C-alpha positions, 0 to 999 in steps of 0.5 A: 762719747757717741755709741759706736754700735749706734753709728754702725746701725744708722749707717746700715739703715742708710745703706739699706735705704740707698739700695732702692735709689741706686737700683732705680738710678741705674735701671730706670731707663732700661725699664722705661724702654721695656715698658714702652715696648710692652705698651705697643703690643698689649693694651690690658692695663693689669697685664701692663702694670704686672709686666713692669719691673719692680723698680717701676712698680715699687721704687719709682713711686717712692722716689717721686714722693721723695722728689716732691719732699725735696721740692717742698724744702727747697727755697723759691726758685731753687728748683728752677735754677737747678733745672737750668744747671742740669740743662747746661751740664747736659746730664738731663737724660742720665740725671733728671731733676727728680733724681738729683732732688732725691739724692740731695734730700738723702745726702742732706738728711743722712749727714744731718741725722748723723751729726744730730745724733752725735750732738745729742750725746754731748749737748754742750758741744756747740762747735759740733752743732755748728759743724753739723749744720755746715756739713748738712748744708754742704751735703745738700748743696754738693750735687748742685756744685758738681753739676755746676762745675760740669756745666761750666766745663761743658760750656767752655768746651762748646766755645772752644770747638765752635770755630772748628765745627763752623769750618767743617760746616762751611766746607760741607756747604761749599761742597754742595750739601744743604745746611741741615745735611752739613749739620747732620754730617758734622754731628755724626762725625765729630765727638764734642758737646756742641755736636750733640747739641746740633744733633738735638737741634736737628731732631727738633727740626725733624719733628716739625719745629721751625729752624728759628725756634730750634736754634733759639732752644739751642742757645737756651741749652747753652750759655755761650755768647759766641754761639748766641752771636752765630745764631743771631747772624744766621737768623738775620742772613736767613731773613735778608737772603744772604748765602749761608756759606758766606755767613759761616765763613765770616763767623768762623773767622770772627770766632777764631779772633775772639778765641785768640783774644780770650787766650791772650786775656787769660795769659795777661791775668796769670801774673795777677793770679800768681801774686797771692801764692807768691806772697803767702807761700814762695816769698816766706820760704825764700826769705827763711832760706836766704836770711836764716843763716845770717840770723843764726850767725848774728845770734852766735856772734852777739850772744857770746 
């Protein structure tokens, strides 16, 4: 039997090790902004280092080493795919790649050590060993799963709000605003993931990036075919000299048709998706309710 005080001691150690990571997770952004402010007014390296928060001077280097260790144990191309998921989920500012890698390492190592210690107490328990391996892999992959789910939901929200936002941009352009000004107005007044991405695109253009490159980056940060189609149409209109208002109007109309077709497609798939729960859960219960009285009656009749 596994020693309960040992589990409690190990849990206390894990909790103690997690405190610096939590501290860094929630205070790193504020401390970075404070360091940037101090850099503007003080050029003495020693004073700058001493003025940094403890999370920057002590915890951050340890977190960086843990992130490097997580990179080392990750399969080839895994870190790049994780970075892509973080970009699609739009959580790069609050949960950068290094922070996610550290949490993956802590979760996988913590669960793995607990299950290993439990298996050591009974080395003949093969089922416990297999369960420990599965739980360790599952704990290591949990952040990827959560980020992937958030990314899919975010892309669906972008695709859903794209026609409405294009309508607002079209109205603003027809009212006399320039295209960039219309995008800025929509990004400031509409609360949606797409408006955040448009604001990011405008920031890219303000720092000197061309409109084509900025919109290419927009399509990279998203995985929405309709948005990619709109960007291609916008770039072609810019090259051919077609009025932007005309392109926006036609694209919004076409995207509304695509959204309606997608809704109809999902409605047609619903009966097929209902077959499995119908066969496994609803029909057996219905058969039992309908036929059980007749079966019991026949048993009573022929049993006497």
